[in-house]
C-alpha positions as CSV (number, residue, x, y, z in Angstrom):
1,M,0.1,0.0,0.1
2,A,1.3,3.4,-1.1
3,E,2.4,5.7,1.7
4,T,-0.1,9.0,2.5
5,T,3.1,10.2,4.6
6,S,5.1,13.3,3.7
7,P,8.4,12.0,3.1
8,A,10.9,13.4,5.8
9,I,13.3,16.2,4.8
10,T,17.3,14.9,5.4
11,M,19.9,17.5,6.8
12,T,22.2,15.3,4.5
13,C,23.3,15.7,1.3
14,E,22.2,12.2,-1.2
15,V,25.8,13.0,-3.0
16,C,28.3,13.1,0.4
17,S,26.2,11.7,2.7
18,E,27.6,14.9,5.0
19,Y,25.4,18.0,6.5
20,Y,24.6,20.1,3.5
21,T,26.9,23.4,2.5
22,D,25.8,26.3,0.9
23,P,22.5,23.8,-0.2
24,L,21.2,24.9,-3.8
25,M,17.5,24.2,-4.6
26,L,17.0,22.4,-8.4
27,P,13.7,23.3,-10.1
28,C,12.9,19.5,-9.6
29,L,12.4,20.8,-5.6
30,H,15.7,18.5,-4.8
31,S,18.9,20.2,-2.8
32,F,22.5,19.4,-3.1
33,C,25.7,21.0,-1.5
34,K,26.9,23.6,-4.0
35,K,30.7,21.2,-4.0
36,C,28.8,18.3,-4.8
37,L,26.6,19.8,-7.7
38,I,30.1,21.6,-9.1
39,K,31.6,18.3,-9.0
40,A,28.7,16.4,-11.1
41,K,29.2,19.2,-13.6
42,E,32.6,18.8,-14.0
43,K,31.8,15.1,-14.7
44,Q,29.5,16.1,-17.5
45,G,31.9,18.1,-19.0
46,S,32.4,22.4,-19.0
47,A,30.4,22.4,-22.7
48,D,27.3,21.2,-21.2
49,I,24.9,24.3,-19.9
50,S,22.7,21.7,-17.9
51,L,22.8,19.5,-15.5
52,K,21.0,16.4,-14.6
53,C,19.7,16.0,-11.4
54,P,21.5,13.1,-9.1
55,T,18.4,11.9,-7.5
56,C,15.6,12.1,-10.4
57,D,17.9,12.5,-13.2
58,T,15.6,15.7,-13.8
59,S,17.5,18.0,-16.7
60,V,18.3,21.2,-15.3
61,N,19.2,24.4,-17.7
62,L,21.9,26.4,-15.6
63,P,21.6,30.1,-15.6
64,D,24.8,31.5,-17.7
65,G,25.7,27.5,-17.4
66,K,26.7,28.1,-13.9
67,I,26.0,26.1,-11.1
68,E,26.1,29.7,-8.9
69,G,23.1,30.7,-10.9
70,L,20.6,28.6,-9.1
71,T,18.6,28.7,-6.3
72,Q,20.3,29.3,-2.6
73,N,18.1,27.1,-0.4
74,L,18.5,29.3,2.8
75,W,15.4,27.7,4.7
76,L,17.5,24.5,4.3
77,A,20.5,25.8,5.4
78,Q,18.7,27.4,8.4
79,Q,17.7,23.9,9.0
80,V,21.0,22.1,8.8
81,K,22.6,24.7,11.0
82,E,19.9,23.8,13.8
83,A,20.2,20.1,13.1
84,S,24.0,20.5,13.7
85,V,23.7,22.6,17.1
86,K,21.4,19.5,18.1
87,D,23.5,16.9,16.9
88,K,26.4,18.7,18.9
89,M,24.2,19.0,22.3
90,S,23.6,15.4,21.8
91,K,27.0,13.9,21.7
92,K,29.1,12.6,24.4
93,E,32.3,14.2,22.7
94,S,32.9,17.8,24.5
95,T,32.9,20.7,21.7
96,L,35.6,23.8,21.6
97,C,34.1,26.9,22.1
98,E,33.8,28.9,19.2
99,Q,34.7,32.2,20.4
100,C,38.1,31.8,21.5
101,S,39.0,28.0,20.0
102,E,40.4,26.8,23.5
103,D,38.2,25.6,25.9
104,T,35.7,23.6,26.2
105,A,31.9,24.8,25.4
106,V,29.9,25.0,28.5
107,T,26.6,26.7,26.8
108,F,24.8,27.6,23.4
109,C,24.1,31.3,22.9
110,C,20.5,31.0,20.3
111,E,21.4,34.4,19.3
112,C,24.8,34.6,18.5
113,W,24.6,30.6,16.9
114,L,28.0,30.2,19.4
115,F,29.1,27.6,22.0
116,L,30.9,29.2,24.7
117,C,33.1,28.5,27.2
118,D,32.6,29.1,30.5
119,F,35.4,31.9,30.3
120,C,33.5,33.5,27.2
121,K,29.9,33.0,28.6
122,T,31.0,35.2,31.3
123,A,32.2,37.6,29.2
124,H,29.1,37.5,27.0
125,K,27.3,39.0,29.5
126,R,29.5,41.3,30.8
127,I,29.2,43.0,27.1
128,K,26.1,45.1,27.4
129,S,24.8,44.3,23.6
130,T,25.0,40.4,24.0
131,S,24.0,40.6,27.9
132,Q,20.4,39.5,27.2
133,H,20.9,37.0,24.8
134,K,19.4,33.8,25.7
135,L,22.0,30.8,26.7
136,V,21.3,27.4,26.7
137,N,24.2,25.3,29.2
138,I,25.3,21.9,27.8
139,G,24.0,19.1,30.0
140,K,21.6,16.3,30.3
141,E,18.1,18.5,29.1
142,S,19.8,20.6,26.7
143,V,18.8,18.9,23.8
144,H,15.5,19.0,25.1
145,Q,15.3,22.4,26.5
146,L,17.2,23.4,22.9
147,S,14.5,21.8,20.6
148,T,11.5,24.2,22.4
149,E,14.4,27.4,22.6
150,L,15.6,26.9,18.5
151,P,12.3,28.5,17.4
152,N,13.3,31.7,18.9
153,M,16.3,31.7,17.9
154,K,17.6,35.0,16.1
155,Q,17.8,34.2,12.5
156,Q,21.3,35.3,11.2
157,A,21.8,37.5,8.4
158,V,22.3,36.4,4.8
159,F,24.9,38.5,3.0
160,C,25.6,38.6,-1.2
161,I,28.2,36.1,-2.7
162,Q,29.0,38.9,-4.8
163,H,28.8,42.0,-2.9
164,S,29.0,40.7,0.8
165,E,26.3,43.2,1.6
166,K,23.4,42.0,3.5
167,L,20.4,40.9,1.4
168,T,17.7,43.4,2.1
169,Y,15.3,43.0,-1.4
170,Y,13.7,40.8,-3.5
171,C,13.8,41.5,-7.3
172,K,10.5,39.8,-8.8
173,D,11.5,39.9,-12.5
174,C,14.8,38.1,-11.4
175,N,13.0,35.8,-8.4
176,K,16.5,36.2,-6.1
177,L,17.3,38.2,-3.3
178,I,20.0,41.0,-3.9
179,C,21.9,43.7,-1.6
180,Q,21.7,47.3,-2.2
181,I,24.7,47.5,-4.3
182,C,23.1,44.7,-6.9
183,L,19.6,46.9,-7.0
184,N,21.5,49.9,-7.9
185,D,23.9,48.0,-10.3
186,K,21.7,45.9,-12.2
187,H,17.9,45.9,-10.9
188,K,16.9,49.6,-10.3
189,S,14.5,49.2,-13.3
190,H,13.1,46.2,-11.9
191,N,10.0,45.1,-10.2
192,Y,11.1,44.5,-6.5
193,N,10.7,45.5,-3.0
194,D,11.7,44.7,0.5
195,Y,12.2,41.2,1.2
196,L,10.4,41.7,4.6
197,D,7.5,41.9,2.5
198,E,7.8,39.7,0.2
199,G,8.4,37.4,2.8
200,K,4.9,37.6,4.2
201,T,3.8,37.3,0.6
202,A,5.9,34.2,0.0
203,R,4.6,32.3,3.0
204,K,0.9,33.2,1.8
205,A,1.6,32.0,-1.1
206,L,2.9,28.7,0.0
207,K,-0.3,28.2,2.4
208,E,-2.4,28.4,-0.6
209,S,-0.2,26.3,-2.9
210,V,-0.8,23.6,0.0
211,A,-4.1,24.1,0.1
212,S,-4.2,24.1,-3.2
213,C,-2.6,20.5,-3.5
214,D,-4.9,19.2,-0.8
215,G,-7.2,17.4,-3.3
216,V,-4.6,15.9,-4.9
217,I,-2.4,13.4,-2.8
218,S,-6.0,11.4,-1.4
219,P,-7.3,10.7,-5.7
220,V,-3.8,9.8,-6.4
221,T,-2.7,8.2,-3.1
222,E,-5.8,6.1,-4.4
223,A,-5.1,5.5,-7.9
224,I,-1.7,4.1,-6.3
225,A,-3.4,1.8,-4.3
226,N,-5.4,1.2,-7.4
227,G,-2.1,0.2,-9.4
228,E,-0.4,-1.8,-6.7
229,K,-3.8,-3.6,-6.3
230,M,-3.6,-4.0,-10.5
231,L,-0.1,-5.4,-9.9
232,E,-1.0,-7.8,-7.6
233,Q,-4.4,-9.0,-10.1
234,I,-1.3,-9.0,-12.8
235,A,0.3,-11.2,-10.7
236,T,-2.3,-13.2,-10.0
237,C,-3.3,-13.3,-13.4
238,K,-0.2,-14.4,-14.3
239,E,0.2,-17.3,-12.0
240,E,-3.7,-18.5,-13.2
241,V,-2.7,-18.1,-16.5
242,R,0.7,-20.3,-16.2
243,Q,-1.3,-23.3,-14.4
244,E,-4.0,-23.1,-17.1
245,I,-0.9,-23.6,-19.7
246,K,0.5,-26.2,-17.7
247,E,-2.7,-28.2,-17.3
248,T,-3.9,-27.6,-20.7
249,F,-0.5,-28.4,-22.1
250,E,-0.5,-31.9,-19.4
251,E,-3.7,-32.6,-21.2
252,L,-2.2,-32.6,-24.3
253,K,0.5,-34.8,-23.2
254,A,-1.3,-36.8,-21.5
255,A,-3.9,-37.6,-24.5
256,L,-0.6,-38.4,-26.9
257,D,0.6,-40.6,-24.4
258,K,-2.5,-42.1,-24.7
259,R,-2.6,-42.2,-28.3
260,C,1.0,-43.6,-28.3
261,N,-0.2,-46.6,-25.7
262,D,-3.1,-47.1,-28.0
263,L,-0.7,-47.2,-31.6
264,L,2.1,-49.7,-29.6
265,M,-1.1,-51.9,-29.1
266,E,-2.1,-51.7,-32.3
267,T,1.3,-52.7,-33.8
268,E,1.3,-55.5,-31.1
269,E,-1.8,-56.8,-32.7
270,I,-0.9,-56.7,-35.8
271,A,2.8,-58.5,-35.1
272,S,1.0,-60.9,-33.5
273,A,-1.5,-62.0,-36.1
274,N,1.6,-61.8,-38.4
275,R,3.3,-64.0,-36.4
276,N,0.7,-66.7,-35.8
277,S,0.5,-66.7,-39.5
278,V,4.3,-67.3,-40.3
279,K,4.5,-69.8,-37.6
280,K,1.3,-72.0,-38.8
281,Q,2.9,-71.7,-42.3
282,L,6.4,-72.8,-40.9
283,D,4.7,-75.8,-38.9
284,R,3.2,-77.0,-42.6
285,F,7.0,-76.9,-44.0
286,H,7.9,-78.6,-40.8
287,K,6.0,-81.1,-40.8
288,L,6.1,-81.9,-44.6
289,V,10.0,-82.1,-44.4
290,K,10.1,-84.4,-41.2
291,Q,7.4,-86.7,-43.3
292,V,9.2,-86.8,-46.5
293,S,12.7,-87.7,-45.0
294,H,11.0,-89.9,-42.6
295,G,9.8,-91.5,-46.2
296,R,12.7,-91.3,-47.8
297,H,14.9,-93.1,-45.3
298,L,12.6,-96.0,-45.0
299,A,12.5,-96.5,-48.5
300,S,15.8,-96.5,-49.1
301,S,16.6,-98.8,-46.3
302,V,14.3,-101.4,-47.3
303,S,14.8,-101.0,-51.0
304,E,18.4,-102.2,-50.0
305,R,16.9,-105.4,-48.7
306,T,16.9,-108.8,-50.8
307,D,13.9,-110.6,-49.3
308,P,10.6,-109.7,-51.7
309,C,8.4,-110.7,-48.4
310,E,10.6,-107.7,-46.3
311,V,10.2,-105.3,-49.2
312,L,6.2,-106.4,-50.1
313,S,4.8,-106.4,-46.4
314,V,6.0,-102.3,-46.6
315,E,6.1,-101.0,-49.8
316,K,2.6,-100.0,-50.2
317,L,2.6,-97.7,-47.2
318,I,5.4,-96.5,-47.6
319,T,5.2,-95.2,-51.3
320,N,1.4,-93.8,-50.9
321,Q,3.2,-91.7,-48.0
322,L,6.0,-90.0,-50.2
323,E,3.5,-89.9,-53.4
324,E,1.1,-87.8,-50.4
325,C,4.1,-85.9,-49.2
326,I,4.9,-84.7,-53.3
327,E,1.0,-84.1,-53.6
328,E,1.3,-81.9,-50.4
329,Y,4.3,-80.0,-51.6
330,K,2.5,-79.6,-54.9
331,K,-0.5,-77.6,-53.2
332,L,2.1,-75.6,-50.7
333,P,2.8,-72.0,-51.6
334,L,6.7,-71.9,-50.7
335,E,6.4,-67.9,-50.1
336,I,5.5,-66.3,-47.1
337,N,2.1,-65.1,-47.2
338,E,2.7,-62.5,-44.9
339,N,5.1,-59.4,-44.9
340,E,7.3,-58.5,-42.4
341,A,6.7,-54.7,-42.5
342,I,4.2,-52.9,-40.8
343,V,3.5,-49.2,-42.1
344,T,3.2,-46.2,-40.0
345,R,1.6,-42.9,-41.0
346,F,2.5,-39.6,-39.1
347,D,2.8,-36.4,-40.7
348,T,4.7,-34.4,-38.0
349,T,4.7,-31.2,-40.1
350,V,1.2,-31.0,-40.0
351,M,0.8,-31.7,-36.5
352,S,3.8,-29.6,-35.6
353,N,2.4,-26.7,-37.4
354,E,-1.0,-26.9,-35.3
355,I,0.9,-27.2,-31.9
356,H,2.6,-23.8,-33.1
357,K,-0.6,-22.3,-33.4
358,Y,-2.3,-24.0,-30.5
359,G,-3.8,-21.7,-28.2
360,S,-2.9,-17.8,-27.5
361,V,-2.1,-15.6,-24.9
362,F,-3.1,-11.8,-25.0
363,E,-4.4,-8.4,-23.1
364,V,-7.6,-8.1,-22.7
365,D,-9.6,-5.3,-25.1
366,P,-12.4,-4.0,-23.2
367,D,-14.1,-3.0,-26.3
368,L,-14.7,-6.4,-27.5
369,Y,-17.1,-6.9,-24.4
370,S,-20.3,-5.1,-24.8
371,I,-23.9,-5.1,-23.2
372,D,-25.6,-7.1,-26.4
373,S,-29.3,-6.5,-24.9
374,G,-31.3,-5.2,-21.3
375,L,-30.4,-1.4,-22.1
376,A,-33.0,-0.3,-24.7
377,I,-34.8,0.4,-22.1
378,P,-32.8,2.5,-19.3
379,L,-35.5,2.0,-16.7
380,A,-35.3,-0.5,-13.7
381,T,-37.8,-1.0,-10.8
382,V,-37.3,-1.4,-7.2
383,K,-36.5,-4.2,-5.6
384,K,-36.8,-6.0,-8.9
385,E,-34.3,-8.3,-10.6
386,R,-32.7,-5.7,-13.8
387,K,-30.5,-8.3,-16.3
388,F,-28.3,-7.3,-18.6
389,K,-26.9,-9.8,-21.7
390,V,-22.9,-8.9,-22.1
391,A,-22.2,-10.3,-25.6
392,L,-18.3,-11.9,-25.0
393,P,-15.5,-12.0,-27.4
394,A,-15.3,-15.4,-28.9
395,G,-12.6,-18.0,-28.3
396,I,-11.5,-16.5,-24.9
397,G,-11.7,-18.9,-22.2
398,K,-13.0,-18.0,-18.8
399,A,-13.8,-14.3,-20.6
400,A,-16.6,-13.8,-18.4
401,S,-14.8,-14.7,-14.7
402,Y,-13.0,-11.5,-15.3
403,L,-16.1,-9.4,-15.4
404,K,-16.8,-7.4,-12.4
405,T,-19.5,-4.9,-11.8
406,S,-20.3,-1.9,-9.6
407,F,-23.8,-1.0,-8.6
408,I,-23.7,2.9,-7.5
409,K,-26.9,5.3,-6.3
410,S,-26.7,8.9,-7.5
411,D,-25.3,9.5,-3.5
412,G,-22.3,7.5,-4.3
413,S,-23.7,4.3,-2.2
414,K,-23.2,1.3,-3.5
415,E,-25.1,-2.2,-4.0
416,E,-24.4,-5.0,-5.3
417,G,-24.3,-6.5,-8.3
418,R,-24.2,-10.4,-9.9
419,V,-22.9,-11.1,-13.2
420,V,-24.0,-14.9,-14.6
421,I,-22.2,-17.2,-16.7
422,V,-24.3,-18.8,-18.9
423,N,-23.9,-21.9,-20.9
424,D,-23.0,-20.5,-24.1
425,T,-19.3,-19.0,-23.6
426,N,-20.1,-15.9,-25.6
427,T,-23.1,-14.9,-23.3
428,A,-22.8,-13.2,-19.6
429,I,-25.8,-11.9,-17.8
430,V,-25.3,-9.1,-15.3
431,S,-27.7,-8.7,-13.0
432,C,-28.4,-6.0,-10.1
433,T,-31.4,-5.5,-7.6
434,P,-32.0,-1.7,-6.7
435,Q,-33.2,-1.2,-3.2
436,S,-34.3,2.6,-3.8
437,I,-35.8,5.1,-6.2
438,G,-33.9,7.3,-8.2
439,G,-30.7,7.4,-10.6
440,Y,-28.1,4.8,-10.4
441,E,-24.8,4.0,-12.6
442,L,-24.1,0.5,-13.7
443,S,-20.3,-0.1,-14.7
444,V,-19.3,-3.3,-15.8
445,T,-15.2,-3.8,-15.9
446,I,-13.0,-6.2,-17.6
447,R,-10.1,-6.3,-15.1
448,G,-10.3,-2.8,-14.2
449,Q,-11.3,-1.5,-17.5
450,H,-14.8,-0.8,-18.5
451,I,-15.9,-2.4,-21.4
452,K,-17.8,-0.3,-24.5
453,G,-20.4,1.8,-23.6
454,S,-19.9,1.4,-19.4
455,P,-20.7,2.8,-16.8
456,Y,-24.5,3.1,-18.0
457,Q,-27.3,4.8,-16.7
458,L,-30.3,3.7,-14.9
459,S,-33.7,5.4,-13.7
460,V,-35.1,3.5,-10.9
461,K,-39.0,3.8,-10.5
462,A,-41.6,2.3,-8.2
463,S,-43.5,-0.4,-9.2
464,R,-47.1,0.4,-11.0
465,D,-50.2,-1.7,-10.4
466,Y,-51.7,-1.1,-14.3
467,T,-54.9,-2.5,-13.3
468,T,-55.3,0.9,-11.4
469,L,-54.0,3.0,-14.4
470,T,-56.1,5.9,-15.1
471,N,-55.8,9.2,-17.2
472,E,-54.2,11.2,-14.7
473,R,-53.8,15.0,-16.4
474,S,-53.7,15.6,-20.2
475,F,-51.3,18.4,-22.0
476,D,-53.5,20.1,-24.9
477,L,-51.7,20.4,-28.0
478,G,-54.2,22.0,-29.9
479,N,-53.9,19.2,-32.8
480,R,-53.5,16.1,-33.6
481,T,-50.5,14.3,-31.7
482,D,-49.0,11.2,-32.6
483,S,-45.9,10.7,-30.7
484,V,-44.8,11.2,-27.0
485,A,-41.4,11.2,-25.4
486,V,-40.3,12.2,-22.4
487,H,-36.7,13.5,-21.1
488,T,-34.6,12.4,-18.0
489,N,-35.2,15.9,-16.3
490,G,-39.3,15.3,-16.4
491,E,-39.9,17.2,-19.7
492,V,-42.8,16.1,-22.0
493,F,-42.0,16.2,-25.6
494,A,-44.9,15.9,-28.0
495,N,-45.6,16.4,-31.9
496,S,-47.9,18.7,-33.6
497,K,-49.2,18.2,-36.9
498,D,-49.0,21.8,-37.1
499,G,-45.2,21.3,-37.5
500,F,-43.9,22.1,-34.5
501,V,-42.5,19.4,-31.0
502,Q,-43.9,21.2,-28.2
503,V,-41.8,21.0,-25.0
504,F,-43.9,20.6,-21.3
505,S,-42.8,20.9,-18.1
506,E,-43.8,17.9,-16.0
507,D,-46.7,19.6,-14.5
508,G,-48.0,20.9,-18.1
509,T,-46.9,24.2,-18.5
510,A,-45.5,24.7,-22.0
511,V,-42.3,25.8,-21.8
512,R,-40.8,26.0,-25.4
513,R,-41.2,24.7,-29.3
514,I,-38.7,23.0,-31.0
515,G,-38.9,23.7,-35.0
516,S,-41.7,25.8,-37.1
517,K,-43.4,24.8,-40.6
518,G,-41.3,24.7,-43.4
519,S,-39.3,22.3,-45.2
520,G,-35.6,24.2,-44.0
521,N,-33.4,22.9,-41.7
522,G,-35.1,22.2,-38.4
523,Q,-38.2,22.7,-40.2
524,F,-41.3,19.9,-40.3
525,D,-44.7,19.6,-42.6
526,Y,-45.8,16.9,-40.4
527,P,-43.5,15.6,-37.4
528,W,-44.7,11.7,-36.6
529,G,-42.0,9.6,-34.6
530,L,-40.1,11.1,-31.4
531,L,-37.2,9.7,-29.6
532,L,-34.9,10.8,-26.9
533,V,-31.3,9.7,-26.6
534,G,-29.3,11.8,-23.6
535,D,-29.8,14.6,-25.0
536,R,-30.6,14.1,-28.3
537,L,-33.9,14.4,-30.1
538,Y,-34.8,12.7,-33.1
539,V,-38.0,13.5,-35.0
540,S,-39.3,11.8,-38.1
541,D,-41.1,13.7,-40.7
542,N,-44.4,11.8,-42.0
543,N,-44.3,14.1,-45.2
544,F,-41.0,15.2,-45.9
545,N,-39.3,11.6,-45.7
546,R,-36.4,12.5,-43.5
547,V,-35.1,12.0,-39.8
548,Q,-34.0,15.2,-37.8
549,Y,-32.0,15.4,-35.0
550,F,-31.6,18.6,-32.3
551,S,-30.1,19.5,-29.1
552,A,-33.8,18.3,-26.5
553,T,-32.5,21.0,-23.8
554,T,-32.1,23.9,-26.6
555,G,-34.0,22.7,-29.7
556,Q,-30.6,23.7,-31.9
557,Y,-30.9,21.6,-35.4
558,I,-28.0,19.1,-35.4
559,S,-27.9,17.4,-39.0
560,Q,-31.0,15.0,-40.5
561,F,-31.3,12.1,-42.8
562,G,-33.0,10.2,-45.5
563,S,-34.8,11.2,-48.6
564,E,-38.0,9.7,-50.3
565,G,-37.8,6.9,-52.0
566,N,-37.7,3.1,-51.7
567,G,-33.4,2.2,-51.2
568,N,-31.4,1.3,-48.1
569,G,-31.5,5.1,-46.3
570,Q,-34.6,6.4,-47.8
571,F,-38.2,6.7,-46.5
572,Y,-41.9,6.9,-47.5
573,T,-43.9,8.0,-44.8
574,P,-41.6,7.2,-41.8
575,R,-43.4,6.8,-38.3
576,G,-42.1,6.0,-34.8
577,I,-38.9,5.8,-33.7
578,S,-37.1,3.7,-31.0
579,T,-33.3,2.6,-29.6
580,D,-32.4,-0.8,-28.8
581,G,-29.9,0.9,-26.7
582,K,-26.5,-0.2,-28.7
583,S,-26.3,3.2,-30.4
584,N,-29.1,2.1,-33.2
585,I,-32.0,3.9,-34.4
586,L,-34.7,1.9,-35.6
587,V,-37.6,3.8,-37.8
588,A,-40.9,2.5,-39.1
589,E,-42.0,3.2,-42.4
590,Y,-45.7,3.3,-43.4
591,N,-45.7,2.8,-47.0
592,N,-42.1,0.7,-47.1
593,K,-43.7,-1.4,-44.8
594,R,-40.6,-1.6,-43.5
595,V,-37.8,-0.7,-40.3
596,Q,-35.0,0.7,-41.2
597,V,-32.2,0.5,-38.6
598,F,-29.2,3.2,-38.3
599,K,-26.2,4.3,-36.4
600,E,-27.3,7.9,-34.5
601,D,-25.4,9.8,-37.1
602,G,-27.8,8.4,-39.7
603,T,-25.6,6.0,-41.4
604,F,-27.6,2.9,-42.6
605,V,-27.4,-0.5,-41.3
606,Q,-30.2,-2.7,-42.4
607,V,-33.7,-3.2,-43.4
608,I,-36.2,-5.4,-41.4
609,Q,-39.4,-6.2,-43.6
610,C,-42.2,-6.2,-42.3
611,D,-45.7,-8.2,-43.1
612,G,-47.9,-4.8,-43.7
613,K,-47.5,-0.9,-42.9
614,A,-45.6,-0.5,-39.9
615,T,-46.4,2.4,-37.9
616,D,-44.2,2.4,-34.5
617,V,-41.4,0.1,-33.4
618,A,-40.1,-1.0,-30.0
619,V,-37.2,-3.1,-28.4
620,D,-37.7,-4.9,-25.3
621,N,-35.0,-6.0,-22.8
622,E,-34.4,-9.1,-24.4
623,G,-33.3,-6.9,-27.5
624,K,-36.5,-8.3,-29.3
625,I,-38.0,-6.5,-32.1
626,H,-41.8,-5.3,-31.9
627,V,-43.3,-3.6,-34.9
628,T,-47.1,-2.4,-34.7
629,I,-48.3,-3.0,-38.3
630,S,-51.4,-1.2,-39.3
631,N,-53.2,-2.8,-41.6
632,Q,-52.8,-6.5,-40.6
633,N,-54.0,-4.6,-36.7
634,H,-51.2,-6.7,-35.2
635,V,-47.6,-6.7,-33.5
636,Q,-44.7,-8.6,-35.4
637,V,-42.0,-9.7,-33.2
638,F,-38.4,-10.1,-34.9
639,S,-35.2,-11.3,-33.3
640,P,-32.6,-9.5,-31.7
641,D,-31.0,-9.0,-34.9
642,G,-33.6,-8.4,-37.3
643,K,-33.5,-11.5,-39.6
644,S,-36.4,-14.4,-38.4
645,Q,-39.8,-13.7,-37.3
646,L,-40.6,-14.4,-33.7
647,D,-43.7,-13.9,-32.8
648,A,-47.0,-12.1,-33.6
649,Y,-50.0,-11.0,-31.3
650,N,-53.2,-9.3,-31.5
651,H,-55.6,-8.4,-29.2
652,N,-58.7,-6.7,-31.0
653,F,-56.2,-4.1,-32.1
654,N,-58.1,-1.8,-34.3
655,S,-55.5,-0.5,-36.5
656,P,-52.3,-0.3,-34.0
657,Q,-50.7,3.4,-34.5
658,G,-47.9,3.4,-31.3
659,I,-46.1,0.8,-28.9
660,A,-44.1,1.2,-25.8
661,I,-42.3,-1.4,-23.6
662,D,-41.1,-0.9,-20.2
663,D,-39.0,-2.0,-18.0
664,E,-40.8,-4.7,-16.3
665,G,-42.0,-5.9,-19.8
666,C,-45.2,-4.9,-20.1
667,I,-46.1,-3.8,-23.5
668,F,-48.3,-0.9,-23.9
669,V,-50.3,-0.6,-27.7
670,S,-52.5,3.0,-28.4
671,S,-55.2,1.9,-31.5
672,N,-56.4,4.3,-33.8
673,N,-60.0,4.1,-32.4
674,G,-58.3,6.0,-29.1
675,Y,-57.8,3.1,-27.1
676,L,-54.2,2.9,-24.9
677,H,-54.0,-1.2,-24.5
678,V,-51.7,-2.5,-21.5
679,L,-50.4,-6.1,-21.8
680,S,-49.1,-8.4,-19.8
681,P,-45.2,-9.0,-20.6
682,D,-45.8,-12.5,-21.9
683,R,-48.3,-10.9,-24.1
684,K,-51.0,-13.7,-23.2
685,H,-53.7,-11.1,-21.9
686,V,-55.0,-7.1,-21.5
687,I,-54.2,-6.0,-18.5
688,K,-56.0,-2.8,-18.8
689,S,-57.6,-0.4,-22.0
690,I,-57.7,3.3,-21.2
691,P,-59.8,5.6,-23.8
692,F,-57.4,9.0,-24.3
693,A,-58.2,12.0,-26.9
694,K,-56.4,12.0,-30.0
695,K,-55.8,15.9,-29.6
696,M,-54.2,15.8,-25.8
697,V,-50.9,14.3,-24.9
């Protein structure tokens, strides 16, 4: 943990390790003995007009290329004198009298800054000019007594190095103490003042500088602590990754060992089968040779006999056996049927290449992570879980385990957020349950870095019972209004067929108008859809086939996109507008029967084709896109990417014109017959239908 205390100021020079003598201060605020800096300059070379600080290596430009031009640290010199006196007082060794340099000192004069022997002490008291000086006797209590007396010790005069005159003026232009001669010679035309007055001003400035730094150390110390914590996390992460790499390659080695054993076993099985086959053939060969040899031997022996009876008694058996052996020989293949070779197939080059490419280690890029859905509606309900789906970069193992959340209320108090890893490795669920009504900030970080778009602003409201919903108040607009948007500051924006957007305060007071009738920038023919994204107000023009956007608070026109047509980025009667919470703007088109998706700057993204005339669009917390289809009297539901229709629902809607979805998933659909229908989140039933007047907001 970083230290928060001020560093101790030492009385010894870092170069020579002795008490400072003629200390000079560099712009980096490090001080050194004058003689030490001169030696350092000599080592660098006389041609160099700069000097490197021996402590921090900062390069310092020398005034006139000389050490003597540096700032004298008179404060430190005084501190060193006081420390030196204390040091002498505390040592057991005797100190010589600084008046006569003969006898041992027995006292110290706090005004003359002299150690005095007994004789000189007596003389000091006799002299009228020194008789009232404060003397401190050297003894057991001297150091403690001296420490209390030192603040009252008289400061010795400081003299000009060049003229040996007392320094009594301060030149503001040159930022240096000067004597009377210096003043007359070089500084008469400069801005100067008495050094005592300037000293008071300087003390005040230093105190103000200290006060101005009060807010620096704490946050920087916290940043240091965070950095050191990050170093610990890096070390921990390194060990985790090292362990993961080792375990992974141990698994690979185990798999290779298993494959090796399997191949060795297969080799043994093949060799054993070949051996058995060859042995079987050899057994037949051995048997035939044995039979032929035995038959030949009998035949030869019997044929030598002269007794016919002997010969005839066995001749037939012998000749039959030999004939059978000859027939067996003729049938028996003399070539071994089996091949002694066992062939292997190992493409080590391919395997080596795959091993070289296997796995990767890299830094985390927070921009690869983003809220995939759940932010289309920046609202939450008090004491109800609110979920956000986070898209994770593909192919990164344990990606979700590095995610952290912080859920902070506007007053600075923290509440817990959770990260849930789902089965899909490219998705994580961040959830939080706000405990009170008001503004919240949800931060999602990956190893201390905010992911894309984080932190996110969330407004928490009380849960509502829509079964008791009534028309609480109306804002009179004077003509037909088709769209309403509410700013986070409570202001209500409503379009008027007369060619403007009316802004009301929360109590219904008309406060300002945005736009006017006309075809120029910032003007409308028939403004229809309204959308607020931060402080930006988007307005679709049903007749001019374009979308313009303004500053919501000032009404200042910013830019526009779209033109008449049916191509990508063109409109034919654009109506309702919505956002998906991921910097995309969705615009419903009546006559083109579609929804177009744009970036917030109007860059075209894609088309979602509908089955009828689209009048409005809304995105729920799962990212699903709901589109009201006027001529089909239903609402189409598309997947978050807009590529497939998931559902369509109808609860006796009469030409549905507008749609909105709250954070709890309740759906609000306005019909052309003057009713607002409130549907349950599952879309299975209508909670309530409320009549409303079209000219009223």
